[in-house]
C-alpha positions as CSV (number, residue, x, y, z in Angstrom):
1,X,96.9,76.8,102.8
2,X,94.5,78.5,100.4
3,X,96.0,80.6,97.6
4,X,94.7,83.8,99.1
5,X,96.1,83.0,102.5
6,X,99.4,82.1,100.9
7,X,99.6,85.5,99.1
8,X,99.2,87.2,102.5
9,X,101.5,85.0,104.4
10,X,104.9,86.6,103.4
11,X,103.8,90.2,104.0
12,X,102.5,89.1,107.4
13,X,105.8,87.4,108.2
14,X,107.8,90.4,107.0
15,X,105.7,92.7,109.2
16,X,106.3,90.4,112.2
17,X,110.0,90.3,111.5
18,X,110.1,94.1,111.6
19,X,109.6,93.8,115.3
20,X,113.3,93.0,115.6
21,X,114.1,96.3,113.9
22,X,111.7,98.4,116.0
23,X,113.2,97.0,119.2
24,X,116.8,97.3,118.0
25,X,116.2,101.0,117.2
26,X,115.6,101.6,120.9
27,X,119.2,100.9,121.7
28,X,122.3,103.1,121.4
29,X,120.5,106.2,120.1
30,X,118.6,106.5,123.4
31,X,121.4,105.8,125.8
32,X,122.2,109.5,126.5
33,X,118.6,110.4,127.0
34,X,117.8,107.5,129.4
35,X,121.0,108.2,131.4
36,X,119.9,111.9,131.9
37,X,116.3,110.9,132.7
38,X,117.2,108.3,135.3
39,X,120.2,110.1,136.7
40,X,122.7,107.3,136.1
41,X,126.0,107.2,134.2
42,X,126.5,106.4,130.6
43,X,128.4,103.3,131.6
44,X,125.6,102.0,133.7
45,X,123.0,102.8,131.0
46,X,124.9,100.6,128.6
47,X,123.4,97.6,130.4
48,X,120.1,98.4,128.5
49,X,122.1,97.1,125.5
50,X,123.9,94.3,127.2
51,X,120.9,92.7,128.8
52,X,118.8,92.9,125.6
53,X,121.6,91.4,123.6
54,X,122.3,88.7,126.2
55,X,118.7,87.5,126.3
56,X,118.5,87.6,122.6
57,X,121.6,85.4,122.1
58,X,120.2,82.9,124.6
59,X,116.6,82.9,123.3
60,X,117.4,82.7,119.6
61,X,118.7,79.1,119.4
62,X,116.0,77.9,121.8
63,X,113.2,79.6,119.7
64,X,114.9,78.2,116.6
65,X,114.7,74.6,117.9
66,X,111.1,75.0,119.2
67,X,110.1,76.4,115.8
68,X,111.1,73.1,114.2
69,X,108.3,71.5,116.2
70,X,104.6,71.3,115.2
71,X,103.4,74.8,116.2
72,X,105.9,77.5,115.0
73,X,102.9,79.9,114.4
74,X,101.9,79.7,118.1
75,X,105.5,80.2,119.2
76,X,105.6,83.4,117.1
77,X,102.4,84.7,118.7
78,X,103.7,83.9,122.2
79,X,107.0,85.6,121.6
80,X,105.3,88.7,120.3
81,X,103.2,88.7,123.5
82,X,106.3,88.6,125.7
83,X,107.9,91.4,123.7
84,X,104.8,93.5,124.0
85,X,104.9,93.1,127.8
86,X,108.5,94.0,127.8
87,X,107.9,97.2,125.8
88,X,105.1,98.3,128.2
89,X,107.3,97.5,131.3
90,X,110.1,99.6,129.8
91,X,107.7,102.5,128.9
92,X,106.3,102.8,132.5
93,X,109.4,101.8,134.5
94,X,109.8,103.9,137.6
95,X,113.5,103.1,137.9
96,X,116.3,101.6,136.0
97,X,116.0,98.1,137.5
98,X,112.4,97.7,136.3
99,X,113.5,99.2,132.9
100,X,116.1,96.5,132.6
101,X,113.5,93.8,133.1
102,X,111.5,95.3,130.2
103,X,114.6,95.3,128.0
104,X,115.3,91.7,128.9
105,X,111.8,90.7,127.8
106,X,112.3,92.6,124.6
107,X,115.4,90.4,123.9
108,X,113.1,87.7,122.5
109,X,112.8,89.9,119.4
110,X,116.1,88.5,118.1
111,X,114.5,85.1,117.7
112,X,111.6,86.3,115.6
113,X,113.3,86.2,112.2
114,X,114.3,82.4,112.4
115,X,110.8,81.5,113.3
116,X,109.4,83.5,110.4
117,X,111.8,81.7,108.1
118,X,110.7,78.3,109.3
119,X,107.0,79.3,108.6
120,X,107.9,80.5,105.1
121,X,109.8,77.3,104.4
122,X,106.8,75.2,105.5
123,X,103.9,77.0,104.0
124,X,105.1,78.7,100.8
125,X,105.6,76.9,97.5
126,X,109.1,75.8,96.4
127,X,109.6,78.7,94.0
128,X,108.6,81.2,96.7
129,X,110.8,79.9,99.5
130,X,114.2,81.3,98.4
131,X,113.1,84.9,97.7
132,X,111.0,84.8,100.9
133,X,114.0,83.8,103.0
134,X,116.1,86.5,101.4
135,X,113.5,89.1,102.2
136,X,113.0,88.0,105.8
137,X,116.7,87.8,106.5
138,X,117.3,91.4,105.4
139,X,114.2,92.8,107.1
140,X,116.2,93.8,110.2
141,X,118.7,95.9,108.3
142,X,116.0,97.5,106.2
143,X,113.9,98.2,109.2
144,X,116.7,99.8,111.2
145,X,116.9,102.6,108.7
146,X,113.2,103.3,109.4
147,X,113.2,102.6,113.1
148,X,116.0,104.9,114.0
149,X,114.4,108.0,112.5
150,X,111.1,107.2,114.2
151,X,112.9,106.7,117.5
152,X,114.8,110.0,117.2
153,X,111.7,112.0,116.3
154,X,109.5,110.5,119.1
155,X,112.3,110.9,121.8
156,X,113.1,114.5,120.8
157,X,109.4,115.6,120.5
158,X,108.3,113.8,123.7
159,X,110.7,111.6,125.6
160,X,112.2,108.2,125.4
161,X,109.1,106.6,126.9
162,X,107.1,107.6,123.8
163,X,109.5,105.5,121.7
164,X,108.8,102.4,123.9
165,X,105.0,103.0,123.7
166,X,105.4,103.1,119.9
167,X,107.2,99.8,120.0
168,X,104.4,98.3,122.2
169,X,101.8,99.5,119.7
170,X,103.7,98.1,116.8
171,X,104.2,94.7,118.4
172,X,100.4,94.6,119.2
173,X,99.6,95.2,115.5
174,X,102.1,92.5,114.5
175,X,100.5,90.0,116.8
176,X,97.1,90.8,115.3
177,X,98.5,90.3,111.8
178,X,100.1,87.0,112.8
179,X,96.9,85.7,114.4
180,X,94.9,86.7,111.3
181,X,97.2,85.5,108.4
182,X,99.8,83.0,109.8
183,X,98.9,79.3,110.5
184,X,98.7,78.9,114.3
185,X,97.6,75.3,114.7
186,X,99.7,72.2,114.6
187,X,101.0,70.9,111.2
188,X,102.3,67.5,110.2
189,X,105.7,67.8,111.7
190,X,106.4,65.7,114.7
191,X,107.8,67.4,117.8
192,X,111.3,66.3,118.8
193,X,112.6,65.9,122.4
194,X,113.9,69.3,123.6
195,X,117.6,69.3,124.3
196,X,117.6,70.7,127.9
197,X,121.4,70.1,128.6
198,X,122.3,71.7,125.3
199,X,120.1,74.7,125.9
200,X,121.5,75.2,129.4
201,X,125.1,75.0,128.4
202,X,124.7,77.2,125.3
203,X,122.7,79.8,127.4
204,X,125.5,79.9,130.1
205,X,128.2,80.1,127.5
206,X,126.7,82.8,125.4
207,X,125.6,84.9,128.4
208,X,129.0,84.7,130.0
209,X,130.7,85.6,126.6
210,X,128.5,88.6,126.1
211,X,128.9,89.8,129.6
212,X,132.7,89.5,129.3
213,X,133.0,91.4,126.0
214,X,130.4,94.0,127.1
215,X,131.8,94.7,130.5
216,X,135.5,94.0,129.7
217,X,136.2,97.7,129.1
218,X,134.7,98.6,132.5
219,X,136.2,95.8,134.5
220,X,139.5,95.8,132.7
221,X,140.5,93.2,130.2
222,X,143.1,91.7,132.5
223,X,141.0,91.8,135.7
224,X,140.2,88.6,137.6
225,X,136.5,89.1,137.0
226,X,136.8,89.4,133.2
227,X,139.1,86.4,133.0
228,X,136.9,84.2,135.2
229,X,133.7,85.1,133.2
230,X,135.6,84.4,130.0
231,X,136.8,81.0,131.3
232,X,133.2,80.1,132.2
233,X,132.1,81.1,128.7
234,X,134.8,79.0,127.0
235,X,134.2,76.0,129.3
236,X,130.4,76.0,128.8
237,X,130.7,76.4,125.0
238,X,133.3,73.6,124.7
239,X,131.1,71.4,126.8
240,X,128.1,72.3,124.7
241,X,129.9,71.3,121.6
242,X,130.8,67.8,123.0
243,X,127.2,67.3,124.2
244,X,125.6,68.3,120.9
245,X,127.8,65.9,118.9
246,X,126.6,63.0,121.0
247,X,122.9,63.7,121.3
248,X,120.3,62.2,118.9
249,X,118.2,65.4,118.9
250,X,120.6,68.3,119.6
251,X,119.6,71.9,120.0
252,X,121.7,72.7,117.0
253,X,123.0,69.9,114.8
254,X,126.7,70.7,114.6
255,X,127.2,68.0,112.0
256,X,125.0,70.0,109.6
257,X,126.6,73.3,110.6
258,X,130.1,72.2,109.6
259,X,129.2,71.6,105.9
260,X,131.3,73.9,103.7
261,X,128.6,76.4,102.6
262,X,127.0,76.6,106.1
263,X,130.4,77.1,107.7
264,X,131.1,79.9,105.2
265,X,127.8,81.6,106.0
266,X,128.4,81.3,109.8
267,X,131.9,82.6,109.7
268,X,130.8,85.5,107.6
269,X,128.0,86.3,110.0
270,X,130.4,86.7,113.0
271,X,133.0,88.9,111.1
272,X,130.6,91.1,109.2
273,X,128.5,91.5,112.3
274,X,131.6,92.8,114.2
275,X,132.7,95.1,111.4
276,X,129.2,96.5,110.7
277,X,128.4,97.2,114.4
278,X,131.7,98.9,115.0
279,X,131.2,101.2,112.0
280,X,127.6,102.0,112.6
281,X,128.0,102.7,116.3
282,X,131.0,105.0,115.7
283,X,129.2,106.7,112.8
284,X,126.3,107.4,115.2
285,X,128.7,108.9,117.7
286,X,130.2,111.1,115.0
287,X,126.7,112.3,114.0
288,X,125.7,113.4,117.5
289,X,129.1,114.6,118.9
290,X,129.6,118.4,119.2
291,X,131.7,120.1,116.5
292,X,134.1,121.2,119.3
293,X,135.4,117.6,119.6
294,X,137.1,117.9,116.2
295,X,135.2,115.0,114.7
296,X,131.5,115.6,115.5
297,X,128.8,116.8,113.1
298,X,126.7,118.0,116.0
299,X,123.3,116.7,114.8
300,X,120.4,117.0,117.3
301,X,118.6,113.8,118.4
302,X,115.7,114.6,116.0
303,X,118.0,114.4,112.9
304,X,120.5,111.9,114.2
305,X,118.2,108.9,113.6
306,X,117.9,109.9,109.9
307,X,121.6,109.1,109.4
308,X,120.5,105.4,109.3
309,X,117.8,106.0,106.6
310,X,120.3,105.3,103.7
311,X,121.1,102.0,105.4
312,X,117.4,101.0,104.9
313,X,117.3,102.1,101.3
314,X,120.6,100.3,100.5
315,X,119.7,97.1,102.2
316,X,116.3,96.9,100.4
317,X,118.0,97.6,97.1
318,X,120.7,94.9,97.8
319,X,118.0,92.4,98.7
320,X,116.0,93.0,95.6
321,X,119.1,92.6,93.5
322,X,119.9,89.2,95.1
323,X,116.4,88.0,94.6
324,X,116.5,88.8,90.8
325,X,119.7,86.7,90.4
326,X,118.1,83.6,91.9
327,X,119.2,80.9,94.4
328,X,122.1,79.6,92.2
329,X,124.0,82.9,92.8
330,X,123.8,82.9,96.6
331,X,127.4,81.8,97.1
332,X,128.7,84.6,94.9
333,X,126.6,87.1,96.8
334,X,128.6,86.7,100.0
335,X,131.9,88.0,98.5
336,X,130.0,90.7,96.6
337,X,128.2,91.9,99.8
338,X,131.4,91.7,101.8
339,X,133.2,93.8,99.2
340,X,130.6,96.5,99.5
341,X,130.7,96.5,103.3
342,X,134.5,96.5,103.3
343,X,134.5,99.4,100.9
344,X,132.1,101.4,103.0
345,X,134.1,100.7,106.2
346,X,137.3,101.9,104.5
347,X,135.4,105.0,103.2
348,X,134.1,105.9,106.7
349,X,137.6,105.4,108.1
350,X,139.2,107.8,105.6
351,X,136.4,110.4,105.2
352,X,133.9,111.1,107.9
353,X,134.0,114.8,108.6
354,X,131.0,115.7,106.4
355,X,127.4,114.6,106.7
356,X,127.2,113.5,103.1
357,X,130.2,111.1,103.6
358,X,128.4,109.4,106.5
359,X,125.2,109.1,104.5
360,X,127.0,107.6,101.5
361,X,128.8,105.2,103.8
362,X,125.5,104.1,105.3
363,X,124.0,103.5,101.8
364,X,127.0,101.4,100.8
365,X,126.8,99.4,104.0
366,X,123.1,98.8,103.3
367,X,123.8,97.5,99.8
368,X,126.5,95.1,101.2
369,X,124.4,93.9,104.1
370,X,121.3,93.5,101.8
371,X,123.3,91.2,99.5
372,X,125.2,89.3,102.2
373,X,122.4,88.9,104.7
374,X,120.0,87.8,102.1
375,X,122.5,85.1,100.9
376,X,123.4,83.7,104.4
377,X,120.1,82.1,105.5
378,X,119.3,80.9,102.0
379,X,122.7,79.1,101.9
380,X,122.0,77.6,105.3
381,X,118.4,76.6,104.5
382,X,119.2,74.9,101.2
383,X,121.9,72.8,102.9
384,X,119.9,71.4,105.8
385,X,116.8,69.2,106.1
386,X,113.4,70.9,106.5
387,X,113.3,69.7,110.1
388,X,116.6,71.5,110.9
389,X,116.0,74.8,109.2
390,X,114.9,76.6,112.4
391,X,117.8,75.6,114.5
392,X,120.4,76.1,111.7
393,X,119.2,79.5,110.7
394,X,118.8,80.6,114.3
395,X,122.4,79.6,114.9
396,X,123.4,81.9,112.0
397,X,121.4,84.7,113.7
398,X,123.1,84.0,117.0
399,X,126.5,84.4,115.4
400,X,125.5,87.7,113.9
401,X,124.5,88.8,117.4
402,X,127.7,87.6,118.9
403,X,129.7,89.3,116.1
404,X,127.8,92.5,116.9
405,X,128.5,92.2,120.6
406,X,132.2,91.7,119.9
407,X,132.3,94.7,117.6
408,X,130.5,96.8,120.2
409,X,133.0,95.7,122.9
410,X,136.0,96.4,120.8
411,X,134.6,99.8,119.8
412,X,133.9,100.7,123.4
413,X,137.4,99.6,124.5
414,X,139.1,101.6,121.8
415,X,137.1,104.7,122.5
416,X,137.7,104.4,126.3
417,X,141.4,103.9,125.9
418,X,141.8,106.6,123.1
419,X,139.2,109.3,123.8
420,X,138.6,111.9,121.1
421,X,139.4,111.9,117.4
422,X,142.2,109.3,117.6
423,X,139.9,106.7,119.1
424,X,137.2,107.3,116.5
425,X,139.8,106.9,113.7
426,X,141.4,103.8,115.3
427,X,138.0,102.2,115.8
428,X,136.9,102.8,112.2
429,X,140.3,101.5,111.0
430,X,139.9,98.2,112.9
431,X,136.4,97.8,111.4
432,X,137.7,98.4,107.9
433,X,140.5,95.8,108.4
434,X,138.0,93.2,109.6
435,X,135.9,93.9,106.5
436,X,138.9,93.6,104.2
437,X,140.0,90.3,105.7
438,X,136.5,88.9,105.3
439,X,136.3,89.9,101.7
440,X,139.7,88.5,100.9
441,X,138.9,85.2,102.5
442,X,135.5,84.9,100.7
443,X,137.1,85.8,97.4
444,X,139.8,83.2,97.8
445,X,137.1,80.6,98.6
446,X,135.1,81.6,95.5
447,X,138.1,81.1,93.3
448,X,138.8,77.7,94.9
449,X,135.2,76.6,94.4
450,X,135.2,77.7,90.8
451,X,138.4,75.8,90.0
452,X,137.3,72.6,91.7
453,X,133.8,72.8,90.2
């Protein structure tokens, strides 16, 4: 690539990665509005989150493996095209069934970040790669703080369809930017055989797992349906693990994934994802709930989205801090980031009856996420071969998604079983405990590494 084109590549990739944030901001904030507009229950409307998350978890590892082939730029452009179609379908949907089809197509947005990381790894110079990966990995958290306010403003001024039209317009501009500044043609990498059995087993396993954890509160955790779906998930994922370890070109090379630093990043992805999603979702409920509930701040939809703005500022600041320290400090950034997220979760658990407390908690969460999420993909990328970056980083993204789904399911179950202020307090307490456990585990590992090093 020419110098001028290289200078424009990272901003173009960051802009494309913001697609994930824009689509994610169309989630829980709009559930009440869509339920009212389409005349369905809140429980049924939750499927707009479930189907999007399910497709994302399935698509991300597949897109990660395909991006290790010779045309990751073309893959990125095709994915943006599918997300654009999904946004338009959701915006014009005459009923909830068609709307869900649009949300399913939007699920490909979860695979955008791993593809952009592969492109950065291939086309940027060695000294640019680490800061570029850190920036791309934290783009989702940074963008959420901007996407939520925009979604709230558009939905309150017009209706929820306006928010989806905005997403379609944004994705269209992202596709233009990618076509203009990102290499689309084939490069020197040789395409590998695609692991169809691995992709099928992982897809079934993840889909069943997310359905079980998302619908468990509605079906009942001890119901036959929940247990059967959970058994399908466990069976498919165990079979997938055996298949991957025996294939020459697996979807995700589990031999690489089980190295110490990669395992550390992946375990942190699941746990922090669960703690973060529980805290953010319950904080969003507190912000919009009526004051008569005893815990609500009673913000209108227009202002509720702005509660996430400090998250964006904090994550951007945390990312910039990590980039200044350099790649040699990435391992230390995980316990530091987890300490901040644990501290913010504890703060929200103990003090959440004033708006400024929620805003401060979001800012601290952003700082912690900015540090931890910037470190995770960089740790993964520097411990795998160039030809495995896409699949290894995408697996880390999948684990974040799975962690978020687990956090969402636990939060929903707690609130359903304990309605009112007690459920809110209990949910935030569980999120805080998860955050503390993650921090302690990472701190102990850091001490161990320092002593053996």
